[in-house]
C-alpha positions as CSV (number, residue, x, y, z in Angstrom):
1,X,5.1,8.2,15.2
2,X,2.4,8.7,12.8
3,X,2.0,6.4,9.6
4,X,4.4,8.9,7.1
5,X,8.1,8.4,9.6
6,X,7.1,4.8,10.2
7,X,6.5,3.9,6.3
8,X,9.8,6.0,6.0
9,X,11.4,3.9,8.1
10,X,10.7,1.0,6.3
11,X,13.7,0.1,3.5
12,X,13.6,2.1,0.5
13,X,13.7,-1.6,-1.3
14,X,11.2,-3.6,1.0
15,X,8.1,-0.3,-0.2
16,X,9.1,-0.8,-3.6
17,X,7.6,-5.2,-2.7
18,X,5.0,-3.7,-0.8
19,X,3.9,-1.1,-3.4
20,X,3.9,-3.1,-7.0
21,X,1.9,-6.0,-4.4
22,X,-1.3,-5.4,-4.2
23,X,-4.3,-6.7,-4.9
24,X,-6.8,-6.3,-6.6
25,X,-10.3,-7.6,-6.0
26,X,-11.9,-5.4,-9.4
27,X,-8.7,-7.6,-11.8
28,X,-8.5,-10.3,-9.1
29,X,-4.9,-10.9,-9.9
30,X,-1.9,-8.3,-7.7
31,X,-0.9,-5.8,-8.9
32,X,0.1,-2.2,-8.8
33,X,-0.9,1.1,-6.5
34,X,-1.1,4.4,-7.0
35,X,-1.8,7.9,-5.6
36,X,-1.8,6.2,-2.4
37,X,-2.0,7.8,0.2
38,X,-0.6,6.7,3.9
39,X,-2.8,6.1,7.2
40,X,-2.5,4.8,10.3
41,X,-4.4,1.9,11.7
42,X,-4.4,-1.0,14.7
43,X,-2.3,-3.0,13.1
44,X,0.5,-0.8,11.7
45,X,-0.1,1.5,8.5
46,X,-2.5,1.3,6.1
47,X,-1.8,2.3,2.0
48,X,-4.4,3.3,-0.1
49,X,-5.0,4.2,-3.9
50,X,-5.8,3.4,-7.0
51,X,-4.3,-0.2,-8.7
52,X,-2.4,-0.1,-11.9
53,X,-4.4,-1.4,-14.3
54,X,-8.1,-0.6,-13.9
55,X,-7.9,1.7,-11.7
56,X,-10.2,0.6,-8.9
57,X,-9.0,1.2,-5.0
58,X,-7.4,-1.3,-3.7
59,X,-5.6,-1.0,0.4
60,X,-2.2,-2.7,1.9
61,X,-2.3,-3.5,5.2
62,X,1.8,-3.1,6.3
63,X,1.7,-4.6,10.1
64,X,4.4,-3.7,11.9
């Protein structure tokens, strides 16, 4: 299964929680990821994008 299909197989409410629960090392706080891409990873999928607050690059692993 490709990364996008895995992402879409997660319930919408859970996806929303994952998008708004990403750690930004620049802000040292939890933020919302914006403009993200979805990539396959050995553990599941990875969301890679920018911090909503400061624009720093952030990522979120979503394990299988």
